[in-house]
PLY file of the C-alpha trace (Angstrom):
ply
format ascii 1.0
element vertex 289
property float x
property float y
property float z
element edge 288
property int vertex1
property int vertex2
end_header
0.29 -0.09 0.37
2.66 2.59 0.96
4.35 1.10 -2.75
0.76 2.39 -4.67
0.90 5.76 -2.27
4.14 6.67 -3.50
3.36 5.86 -7.15
-0.21 7.47 -7.31
1.30 10.98 -5.32
4.55 11.50 -8.22
3.44 9.38 -10.67
6.74 7.81 -11.28
9.60 7.02 -9.43
12.71 5.38 -9.76
13.33 1.97 -7.17
16.10 4.21 -4.96
13.32 6.84 -4.45
10.56 4.30 -3.50
13.13 2.63 -0.67
14.04 5.69 0.53
10.19 6.63 0.77
9.70 3.38 2.32
12.52 3.82 4.92
10.85 7.19 6.28
7.71 5.27 6.57
9.81 2.48 8.66
10.60 5.56 11.20
7.27 7.09 11.33
5.59 3.95 11.41
8.16 2.65 13.68
8.16 -0.83 11.85
10.81 -1.89 9.15
9.63 -1.61 5.50
12.56 -2.31 3.77
13.07 -4.21 0.91
14.94 -5.88 -1.80
14.29 -5.37 -5.46
13.85 -9.16 -5.76
11.13 -8.33 -2.78
9.69 -5.55 -4.93
9.31 -7.32 -7.53
6.61 -9.84 -5.90
5.24 -6.40 -4.30
4.45 -5.32 -7.93
2.70 -8.94 -8.68
0.89 -9.50 -5.32
-0.33 -5.20 -6.39
-2.06 -6.16 -9.46
-3.60 -9.63 -7.29
-4.74 -7.92 -5.05
-5.89 -4.40 -6.33
-5.57 -5.16 -9.95
-3.02 -2.14 -10.70
-0.87 -3.05 -13.18
2.71 -0.98 -12.49
5.63 -0.97 -14.97
9.19 -0.31 -15.63
10.07 2.55 -18.20
13.40 1.27 -19.39
14.93 4.48 -20.95
13.32 6.61 -18.03
14.28 3.97 -15.51
11.12 4.34 -13.69
8.23 2.29 -12.15
4.94 3.90 -12.87
1.26 2.99 -12.54
0.11 1.84 -16.70
-4.06 0.50 -15.56
-5.94 1.00 -12.48
-9.30 -0.83 -12.89
-10.73 -0.39 -9.35
-9.56 3.00 -8.33
-12.73 3.95 -6.70
-13.07 0.89 -4.56
-9.07 1.12 -3.70
-9.08 4.40 -2.48
-12.04 3.21 0.48
-9.67 0.60 0.96
-6.79 2.68 1.46
-8.55 5.14 3.64
-10.08 1.85 5.78
-7.02 0.73 6.56
-5.53 4.28 7.65
-8.27 3.95 9.44
-7.69 1.09 11.13
-4.06 2.06 11.54
-5.02 4.69 13.53
-7.93 3.33 15.78
-5.47 0.26 16.94
-5.92 2.25 20.27
-3.31 2.15 22.78
-2.27 4.03 25.89
-0.12 6.05 24.07
-2.34 7.61 20.97
-5.60 7.50 22.85
-5.60 10.90 24.31
-4.96 12.08 20.69
-8.24 10.05 18.90
-11.46 11.49 19.70
-14.48 9.81 17.72
-17.65 10.97 17.00
-20.36 8.99 18.91
-22.67 7.48 17.02
-25.18 4.49 15.91
-23.28 1.61 14.18
-23.92 1.34 10.31
-24.78 -2.08 10.07
-21.79 -2.66 8.01
-21.73 -6.32 10.29
-24.41 -6.96 7.60
-22.32 -6.43 4.75
-20.30 -9.39 3.64
-23.00 -11.51 4.17
-25.56 -9.48 2.46
-22.96 -9.26 -0.73
-22.69 -13.30 -0.51
-26.50 -13.26 -0.93
-26.68 -10.82 -4.25
-24.01 -12.69 -5.92
-25.32 -16.12 -5.71
-29.04 -14.59 -6.38
-29.98 -16.01 -2.77
-33.17 -14.91 -1.09
-33.24 -13.25 2.05
-35.74 -12.34 5.24
-35.09 -9.72 7.88
-36.54 -7.63 10.48
-36.67 -3.67 9.44
-37.57 -0.88 11.72
-39.16 2.19 10.20
-38.72 5.38 12.22
-42.51 6.22 11.96
-43.58 2.83 13.05
-43.04 1.20 16.66
-42.67 -2.14 15.57
-40.12 -3.96 12.93
-41.56 -5.34 10.18
-40.77 -8.80 8.42
-39.25 -8.48 5.08
-38.65 -11.14 2.43
-36.76 -9.56 -0.72
-34.42 -10.28 -3.35
-31.28 -8.58 -3.20
-29.67 -6.94 -5.50
-27.35 -3.97 -4.99
-25.29 -2.32 -1.83
-24.99 1.55 -2.51
-23.39 4.01 0.27
-24.83 7.23 1.26
-23.44 9.91 3.56
-21.76 7.47 5.98
-24.63 5.06 6.00
-25.42 1.49 4.01
-28.74 1.09 1.46
-29.42 -2.04 0.31
-31.66 -2.27 -2.79
-33.54 -5.39 -2.80
-37.11 -6.70 -4.94
-39.36 -6.93 -1.86
-41.61 -10.60 -3.00
-44.93 -8.51 -1.07
-45.37 -5.89 -4.00
-42.16 -6.81 -6.36
-41.09 -3.46 -6.26
-37.11 -2.14 -5.80
-37.26 -0.70 -2.38
-34.08 0.78 -0.21
-33.40 -0.68 3.24
-30.74 1.11 5.62
-28.78 -1.61 6.57
-28.73 -0.08 10.33
-32.25 -0.63 10.58
-31.73 -4.38 9.55
-32.12 -7.03 12.47
-32.15 -11.10 12.44
-31.18 -11.51 8.99
-31.69 -15.02 7.24
-29.61 -16.03 3.44
-32.02 -18.65 2.42
-30.84 -21.50 0.16
-33.98 -20.23 -2.34
-32.37 -18.97 -5.45
-33.82 -16.19 -7.87
-33.40 -15.24 -11.47
-31.25 -12.51 -12.54
-33.31 -9.53 -12.42
-32.73 -8.09 -16.46
-34.92 -5.12 -15.39
-32.59 -3.84 -12.70
-29.71 -1.63 -13.38
-28.45 0.40 -10.11
-26.24 2.50 -12.30
-28.41 3.38 -14.66
-31.18 3.94 -12.05
-28.87 6.50 -9.71
-26.97 7.89 -12.64
-29.30 10.89 -11.66
-29.73 10.36 -7.74
-28.85 12.82 -5.15
-28.79 10.24 -2.37
-30.80 6.72 -2.42
-34.38 8.12 -3.13
-35.33 7.09 -6.82
-38.34 8.82 -7.52
-39.62 6.85 -10.42
-40.57 7.23 -13.94
-39.76 10.91 -13.68
-37.20 13.05 -16.10
-33.89 14.65 -13.89
-34.06 18.66 -13.91
-31.20 21.29 -14.82
-30.99 22.58 -11.21
-28.46 26.22 -10.68
-27.46 27.23 -7.56
-25.26 29.96 -6.91
-22.80 29.82 -3.90
-20.83 32.60 -2.52
-17.18 32.07 -2.72
-16.02 30.86 0.58
-18.51 27.69 0.19
-18.38 27.76 -3.43
-14.29 26.02 -2.92
-16.31 23.45 -0.27
-18.26 22.63 -3.43
-15.61 22.23 -6.03
-12.97 20.31 -3.75
-16.38 18.20 -2.88
-18.89 17.76 -6.11
-22.67 17.93 -4.72
-22.90 15.04 -8.09
-21.14 13.56 -10.71
-23.04 15.74 -12.95
-21.79 18.73 -11.57
-20.56 21.89 -14.30
-19.33 24.91 -13.06
-20.94 27.85 -15.03
-19.49 30.87 -13.55
-16.38 30.39 -11.17
-15.09 34.47 -9.81
-14.75 36.43 -7.02
-18.14 36.81 -6.65
-19.72 33.41 -6.93
-19.78 29.80 -7.68
-22.21 29.15 -10.22
-22.98 25.24 -11.15
-25.34 23.29 -12.44
-27.07 19.59 -11.90
-28.59 17.89 -13.80
-30.70 14.98 -11.23
-34.23 14.13 -9.53
-35.35 16.84 -7.09
-36.16 14.53 -3.79
-36.58 15.25 -0.22
-32.66 14.01 0.61
-31.36 16.86 -1.82
-34.02 19.68 -0.74
-32.23 18.49 2.77
-28.76 19.10 1.49
-29.83 22.62 -0.06
-31.50 23.34 3.16
-28.26 22.03 5.28
-26.73 25.02 3.50
-28.63 28.02 4.82
-27.76 31.86 3.29
-24.73 30.49 1.38
-26.32 29.23 -1.59
-29.65 30.53 -3.98
-31.73 28.12 -6.17
-31.73 30.02 -9.78
-33.02 26.99 -11.30
-35.73 25.77 -11.03
-38.03 28.75 -10.05
-40.47 26.15 -8.52
-37.57 24.25 -6.70
-36.59 28.00 -5.50
-40.29 28.49 -4.42
-40.83 26.03 -2.56
-37.63 26.34 -0.54
-38.96 30.02 0.49
-41.89 28.06 2.14
-40.15 25.94 3.66
-37.82 28.97 5.62
-41.42 30.12 6.02
-42.55 27.80 7.97
-39.38 27.58 9.80
-39.04 31.31 10.80
-42.89 30.66 12.06
-41.39 28.08 15.15
-39.47 30.91 16.49
0 1
1 2
2 3
3 4
4 5
5 6
6 7
7 8
8 9
9 10
10 11
11 12
12 13
13 14
14 15
15 16
16 17
17 18
18 19
19 20
20 21
21 22
22 23
23 24
24 25
25 26
26 27
27 28
28 29
29 30
30 31
31 32
32 33
33 34
34 35
35 36
36 37
37 38
38 39
39 40
40 41
41 42
42 43
43 44
44 45
45 46
46 47
47 48
48 49
49 50
50 51
51 52
52 53
53 54
54 55
55 56
56 57
57 58
58 59
59 60
60 61
61 62
62 63
63 64
64 65
65 66
66 67
67 68
68 69
69 70
70 71
71 72
72 73
73 74
74 75
75 76
76 77
77 78
78 79
79 80
80 81
81 82
82 83
83 84
84 85
85 86
86 87
87 88
88 89
89 90
90 91
91 92
92 93
93 94
94 95
95 96
96 97
97 98
98 99
99 100
100 101
101 102
102 103
103 104
104 105
105 106
106 107
107 108
108 109
109 110
110 111
111 112
112 113
113 114
114 115
115 116
116 117
117 118
118 119
119 120
120 121
121 122
122 123
123 124
124 125
125 126
126 127
127 128
128 129
129 130
130 131
131 132
132 133
133 134
134 135
135 136
136 137
137 138
138 139
139 140
140 141
141 142
142 143
143 144
144 145
145 146
146 147
147 148
148 149
149 150
150 151
151 152
152 153
153 154
154 155
155 156
156 157
157 158
158 159
159 160
160 161
161 162
162 163
163 164
164 165
165 166
166 167
167 168
168 169
169 170
170 171
171 172
172 173
173 174
174 175
175 176
176 177
177 178
178 179
179 180
180 181
181 182
182 183
183 184
184 185
185 186
186 187
187 188
188 189
189 190
190 191
191 192
192 193
193 194
194 195
195 196
196 197
197 198
198 199
199 200
200 201
201 202
202 203
203 204
204 205
205 206
206 207
207 208
208 209
209 210
210 211
211 212
212 213
213 214
214 215
215 216
216 217
217 218
218 219
219 220
220 221
221 222
222 223
223 224
224 225
225 226
226 227
227 228
228 229
229 230
230 231
231 232
232 233
233 234
234 235
235 236
236 237
237 238
238 239
239 240
240 241
241 242
242 243
243 244
244 245
245 246
246 247
247 248
248 249
249 250
250 251
251 252
252 253
253 254
254 255
255 256
256 257
257 258
258 259
259 260
260 261
261 262
262 263
263 264
264 265
265 266
266 267
267 268
268 269
269 270
270 271
271 272
272 273
273 274
274 275
275 276
276 277
277 278
278 279
279 280
280 281
281 282
282 283
283 284
284 285
285 286
286 287
287 288
């Protein structure tokens, strides 16, 4: 992972540069990462097998570089998880320096089991607790895909009760049972296509996505540029007065909540109907004070 981090950051590096980097990391981590050239070649083969990242050697420039990376997004998350794991191996030396948010579990204990059921197309059942219901409901579904949004995981599954595809938050799932009942491939479901214009996990059904134009104060705009709201985000104006962007997404409740959370730093320019809806929400909020 250190070899990958070095090559990702500098695009290319000689073996001497990589060895020097590993030597510095050895001091920082109090662990020896020193390797021979023979071990390094074996590491490159392991990297390709584990992460589907092909590293090659340029004989003219005498440096190594990443030729192809097949799953960069997944690898990013793996590296992040590894960094957090290392930091959270709490002992008496680093305990005073790490303070975690106190939050509920995200249901990640179900991830591996659900992924197994999705890949093998096995029907599952579980208890599901809705926020607006006092008692959990029993569900039997065909699991189709997993999606993350705002540090929470969701299961997309076709409910056997009404045959509709629904989303279930993993932190509200309990008593998960994976059956031996196989279900056929769901050719009507395409997660990537369905969620291409979604903000979050809500899919509004057979409606068209809309062009949304937002204007941000320059300071807030820096955050929006560094962490785009959506993959369809395009910059229309970027100067010392405003950052103006456009999005092509469905207007859903979770997007509305995102805009409301930004308060006075954002203004909706299009569509006018959405701006009017936000005005009514702000008026209703003011009446509570």
